[in-house]
Structure formats: C-alpha cells, structure tokens
N, C-alpha and C positions, 0 to 999 in steps of 0.2 A: 035193748033198751037202759037195759038200769047204764049201759055206761053210755051213753050220754046222757041223764041227768045227774052222776055223776059227774061230768065234765059240767054242768049246767053250776051245781051247785061249786066246786070249787071254782066258776069265776066269777055270780055275783057276790062271792061268800057264804050263802046260804041267812040259814038260822039262828044267832047265837055263837056261829061257826067264826076262832077264831084264825091270824095270821100262821098259823104257827098250820092246824088240820091244814088252812086249808091250801100247804106249803107242801104236806102230808101225801096229801088229793091229787094234784101234782103228781111229782115224783108217781103215784099210783101209780099215774093215770100213766103216762109218760112209760115206763117202765111198762104193763097191757099192750099202746097205742104203738109204745115207738115212737113214741116226743109228738110229730109230723099234727099227726093226730090235735092234737090235746093244744098247741099254737093254734092249726087254723082255725079252730073251734077259740076259743080266749083269743080272738081275730075276728073275730063275726060274733 
C-alpha cells in the first residue's frame, strides 16, 4: 500500500512538496515499478 500512497503524493504534489521532490519521487517510482505503472497512475 505504501507504493500507492507514494504515487498519490507524486501526482497531487503532496503537502508543500516542491517540484524537485516530486520529480525525485517519480524517478524512484519509475525505478521501482518499471515506469509503466507510474504513468498509468498519473493519467488516472
């Protein structure tokens, strides 16, 4: 479930999270999930 929460934070921008942190989080998710899952989550 932690992965899902991280995706939601990356997509919504989270609470006071800057774009640099969001990009870093997206890179981590791409490395962990292969990228495809992250892009699908971002579209939804």
